FIMARMI-407068 format. One line per 3 residues: number of its first residue (from 1); their letters; for each residue x, y, z of C-alpha. Coordinates in Angstrom, 1 decimal, always signed. Layout:
! FIMARMI-407068
NUM> A> X,Y,Z ~ ...
END
This chain:
! FIMARMI-407068
1> MTI> +53.0,+19.8,+133.9 ~ +49.8,+17.7,+133.6 ~ +48.3,+16.7,+130.3
4> RMA> +45.4,+19.0,+130.8 ~ +47.7,+22.0,+131.6 ~ +49.7,+21.2,+128.4
7> VKT> +46.6,+21.1,+126.3 ~ +45.3,+24.4,+127.7 ~ +48.7,+26.1,+127.2
10> LML> +48.8,+25.0,+123.5 ~ +45.2,+26.2,+123.1 ~ +45.9,+29.6,+124.6
13> VWL> +49.0,+30.0,+122.3 ~ +46.8,+29.1,+119.3 ~ +44.1,+31.7,+120.3
16> LVL> +46.8,+34.3,+120.7 ~ +48.1,+33.7,+117.2 ~ +44.6,+33.9,+115.8
19> SQL> +44.0,+37.3,+117.5 ~ +47.3,+38.7,+116.3 ~ +46.4,+37.6,+112.7
22> GVA> +43.1,+39.3,+113.0 ~ +41.2,+36.1,+112.4 ~ +37.6,+36.4,+113.6
25> QET> +35.8,+33.5,+115.2 ~ +33.0,+32.0,+113.1 ~ +29.4,+31.7,+114.2
28> GDL> +26.6,+29.3,+113.2 ~ +27.0,+25.5,+112.6 ~ +30.6,+24.6,+112.6
31> HKT> +32.5,+21.4,+112.0 ~ +36.0,+21.6,+113.5 ~ +39.1,+19.4,+114.2
34> YRF> +41.8,+19.7,+116.7 ~ +44.9,+17.7,+117.8 ~ +44.3,+15.6,+120.9
37> VPT> +47.7,+15.7,+122.5 ~ +47.6,+12.5,+124.7 ~ +47.2,+10.3,+121.6
40> NED> +48.5,+12.7,+118.9 ~ +45.3,+12.3,+116.9 ~ +43.2,+14.8,+114.9
43> ISY> +39.7,+14.5,+116.3 ~ +36.5,+16.2,+115.0 ~ +33.9,+18.0,+117.0
46> RVY> +30.8,+20.0,+116.2 ~ +29.8,+23.3,+117.7 ~ +26.9,+25.7,+117.2
49> VPT> +27.6,+29.4,+118.0 ~ +24.5,+31.7,+117.9 ~ +24.8,+34.2,+115.0
52> TWN> +24.2,+37.0,+117.5 ~ +27.5,+36.3,+119.2 ~ +30.3,+38.8,+119.1
55> SDT> +33.6,+39.2,+121.0 ~ +31.9,+41.5,+123.6 ~ +29.4,+38.8,+124.5
58> SLP> +30.0,+35.9,+127.0 ~ +27.3,+33.3,+126.3 ~ +26.4,+30.2,+128.4
61> IIL> +27.7,+27.0,+127.0 ~ +26.2,+23.4,+126.8 ~ +28.3,+20.3,+126.5
64> MLH> +26.2,+17.6,+124.7 ~ +27.3,+14.0,+125.0 ~ +26.1,+11.6,+122.2
67> GAG> +24.8,+8.0,+122.7 ~ +26.6,+4.7,+121.9 ~ +27.6,+4.3,+118.2
70> ADE> +26.7,+7.9,+117.3 ~ +29.2,+10.7,+116.8 ~ +29.6,+14.4,+117.2
73> NTY> +27.2,+15.1,+114.4 ~ +24.2,+12.8,+115.3 ~ +22.4,+15.0,+117.8
76> MDL> +23.2,+18.3,+116.1 ~ +21.4,+17.0,+113.0 ~ +18.6,+15.2,+114.8
79> ADG> +15.0,+16.3,+114.2 ~ +16.0,+18.8,+111.4 ~ +18.6,+20.4,+113.6
82> MLK> +16.3,+21.1,+116.6 ~ +19.3,+21.4,+119.0 ~ +20.9,+24.1,+116.9
85> KLA> +17.6,+26.0,+116.5 ~ +17.0,+26.0,+120.2 ~ +20.6,+27.1,+120.8
88> EEH> +20.1,+30.1,+118.5 ~ +16.7,+30.9,+120.0 ~ +17.9,+30.8,+123.6
91> GYI> +21.4,+32.1,+123.2 ~ +23.6,+29.1,+124.0 ~ +26.8,+27.8,+122.5
94> VVS> +26.4,+24.0,+122.1 ~ +29.5,+21.8,+121.7 ~ +29.2,+18.2,+120.7
97> PLG> +32.4,+16.2,+121.0 ~ +33.2,+12.7,+119.7 ~ +34.5,+11.4,+123.1
100> HTP> +37.7,+10.0,+121.5 ~ +35.8,+7.0,+120.1 ~ +32.1,+6.5,+119.3
103> LGA> +31.9,+4.0,+122.2 ~ +34.2,+5.8,+124.6 ~ +31.5,+6.2,+127.3
106> YGN> +33.1,+9.3,+128.9 ~ +34.5,+7.4,+131.8 ~ +31.3,+5.5,+132.8
109> PLR> +31.7,+1.7,+132.6 ~ +28.0,+1.0,+133.0 ~ +25.6,+0.1,+130.1
112> LPA> +22.3,-1.6,+129.7 ~ +20.9,-3.4,+131.6 ~ +22.9,-1.8,+134.5
115> VFG> +20.4,+1.0,+135.2 ~ +19.8,+2.5,+138.7 ~ +18.6,-0.3,+141.0
118> EED> +20.3,-3.1,+139.2 ~ +23.2,-3.2,+141.6 ~ +24.3,-6.8,+140.9
121> VAA> +24.5,-6.2,+137.2 ~ +26.4,-2.9,+137.8 ~ +28.9,-4.7,+140.0
124> EQI> +29.5,-7.3,+137.4 ~ +30.2,-4.7,+134.7 ~ +32.5,-2.7,+136.9
127> AAV> +34.5,-5.8,+137.8 ~ +34.8,-6.7,+134.1 ~ +36.6,-3.5,+133.2
130> TPE> +40.1,-4.3,+131.9 ~ +43.1,-2.0,+132.0 ~ +42.7,-1.3,+128.3
133> RQR> +39.0,-0.5,+128.7 ~ +39.8,+1.8,+131.6 ~ +42.3,+3.6,+129.4
136> ILS> +39.6,+4.2,+126.7 ~ +37.1,+5.4,+129.4 ~ +39.7,+7.8,+130.8
139> LSE> +40.7,+9.2,+127.3 ~ +37.0,+9.7,+126.5 ~ +36.4,+11.7,+129.6
142> LEV> +39.5,+13.8,+129.0 ~ +38.7,+14.4,+125.3 ~ +35.2,+15.9,+125.9
145> LTV> +36.5,+18.2,+128.6 ~ +39.4,+19.2,+126.3 ~ +36.9,+20.2,+123.6
148> LDI> +34.8,+22.1,+126.1 ~ +37.9,+24.0,+127.2 ~ +38.8,+24.8,+123.6
151> VTE> +35.4,+26.2,+122.7 ~ +35.1,+28.0,+126.1 ~ +38.4,+29.8,+125.5
154> EYD> +37.8,+30.6,+121.8 ~ +34.4,+32.1,+122.4 ~ +35.0,+33.4,+125.9
157> ADR> +31.9,+31.4,+127.1 ~ +30.6,+32.1,+130.6 ~ +32.2,+29.6,+133.0
160> SRT> +29.6,+30.3,+135.6 ~ +26.9,+29.2,+133.2 ~ +28.2,+25.9,+131.8
163> YLM> +25.7,+23.1,+131.4 ~ +25.9,+19.4,+130.8 ~ +23.5,+17.1,+129.0
166> GHS> +23.7,+13.7,+127.2 ~ +21.6,+10.9,+125.9 ~ +21.8,+7.1,+126.6
169> MGS> +25.6,+6.4,+126.9 ~ +25.9,+10.2,+127.0 ~ +23.5,+10.3,+129.9
172> GGA> +25.8,+7.9,+131.7 ~ +28.6,+10.2,+130.8 ~ +26.6,+13.2,+132.2
175> WHI> +26.2,+11.4,+135.5 ~ +29.8,+10.4,+135.6 ~ +31.4,+13.7,+134.6
178> GAR> +28.7,+15.6,+136.4 ~ +30.0,+14.3,+139.7 ~ +33.7,+14.1,+139.0
181> HAE> +33.8,+17.7,+137.8 ~ +30.8,+19.0,+139.7 ~ +32.4,+22.5,+140.1
184> RWR> +32.1,+23.1,+136.4 ~ +28.3,+22.7,+135.9 ~ +25.5,+25.1,+136.7
187> AIA> +23.0,+22.3,+136.0 ~ +22.9,+18.9,+134.3 ~ +20.3,+17.1,+132.2
190> PIS> +20.8,+13.3,+131.7 ~ +18.4,+11.9,+129.0 ~ +17.2,+8.3,+129.1
193> GPF> +20.3,+6.7,+130.6 ~ +20.2,+6.2,+134.4 ~ +23.6,+4.4,+134.4
196> VDR> +24.4,+5.0,+138.1 ~ +25.4,+2.4,+140.7 ~ +23.9,+3.7,+144.0
199> PTY> +26.5,+2.0,+146.3 ~ +29.5,+3.4,+144.6 ~ +28.3,+6.7,+143.0
202> PFD> +29.6,+9.9,+144.8 ~ +26.1,+11.4,+145.3 ~ +27.4,+14.0,+147.9
205> LIR> +29.2,+15.8,+145.1 ~ +25.9,+16.6,+143.3 ~ +23.7,+17.1,+146.3
208> NMP> +23.1,+20.8,+145.6 ~ +23.3,+20.6,+141.8 ~ +20.1,+21.3,+139.8
211> ILI> +19.3,+18.1,+137.8 ~ +16.6,+17.4,+135.2 ~ +16.1,+13.7,+134.4
214> TEG> +14.1,+13.0,+131.2 ~ +12.9,+9.6,+130.0 ~ +10.7,+8.1,+127.2
217> LQA> +7.4,+6.5,+128.0 ~ +8.1,+3.8,+125.4 ~ +11.7,+3.1,+126.6
220> PLS> +11.1,+0.1,+128.9 ~ +14.8,-0.8,+129.3 ~ +15.6,+2.5,+131.0
223> LEG> +12.2,+3.8,+132.1 ~ +12.0,+1.9,+135.4 ~ +15.5,+2.8,+136.3
226> SRR> +14.9,+6.4,+135.7 ~ +11.7,+6.3,+137.8 ~ +13.5,+4.6,+140.7
229> MAA> +16.4,+7.0,+140.5 ~ +14.2,+10.1,+140.5 ~ +12.1,+8.9,+143.4
232> WME> +15.2,+7.9,+145.4 ~ +16.8,+11.3,+144.8 ~ +13.7,+13.2,+145.7
235> ENG> +13.3,+11.2,+148.9 ~ +16.9,+12.0,+149.8 ~ +16.7,+15.8,+149.3
238> FDV> +18.4,+16.3,+146.0 ~ +17.6,+19.2,+143.7 ~ +16.1,+17.0,+141.0
241> RYL> +13.2,+17.2,+138.6 ~ +11.8,+14.4,+136.6 ~ +10.0,+14.5,+133.2
244> EVE> +8.6,+11.7,+131.0 ~ +7.9,+12.4,+127.4 ~ +6.5,+10.4,+124.5
247> GDH> +8.8,+8.3,+122.5 ~ +11.1,+5.2,+122.7 ~ +14.7,+5.4,+123.8
250> GGM> +15.9,+7.3,+120.7 ~ +12.6,+8.9,+119.6 ~ +12.1,+10.7,+122.9
253> VPN> +15.1,+12.9,+122.5 ~ +13.7,+15.8,+120.5 ~ +10.6,+15.8,+122.7
256> AYP> +12.9,+16.4,+125.7 ~ +15.0,+19.2,+124.2 ~ +12.6,+22.1,+124.7
259> AIF> +12.1,+21.2,+128.4 ~ +15.8,+21.0,+128.9 ~ +16.5,+24.4,+127.5
262> DFF> +13.7,+25.8,+129.7 ~ +15.3,+24.1,+132.7 ~ +18.7,+25.5,+131.9
265> NGF> +17.2,+29.0,+131.4 ~ +16.0,+28.8,+135.0 ~ +19.6,+28.8,+136.2
268> R> +21.1,+31.6,+134.1
END
């Protein structure tokens, strides 16, 4: 049995016990903790479940990946909780995991300045990944998918309407996980983090996936990379949209949120 199968089996047993005890799933803004089996750690995650949800409803679900040094709470609380308000308004479950560690990077070894088009820098960063760093990257990728599975099972979320978004390091994670698990996503929305190495990235796996790239006009370290990437993808026939909003690398995030929800709504 694989680790992921073991995690899912334990999760299903837990949900069965809850149902037999008559324990109702909570809605609203929730702080939760679970046992991550591969490392035997208790890890926290944050989830917002619309207050209109009930056990007869199967809602779409968004996996939100945080940026470097942030945690599962940062983007849920940003801009007076805008992400939660939009989730309630549009009827989405939003799950925000830690990613095993605040710098886990969800499997993607690239970071600034290795944005799209900086292939020499990307090659150097990839070559510098040690076995221990690769272990952390792999655990981070597995951890966020485990949390997504837990919430999807608990709230019977709609697997045909599962969306992926992330900012900065989380954007790099969205590109990485978006391709490696392409069958899971209805659409993806990377925010201000074009951490993709064109020669090695498996673009064919996302060729038909709807993608919205958003970037901040005052985010010079990533802006040019995002522009290059969007232009290259458009020229090569990908289903990509590109949007620039006001704000620096961090400040642009709430300005991108409404457009991302509108984009996801187009694929419901």
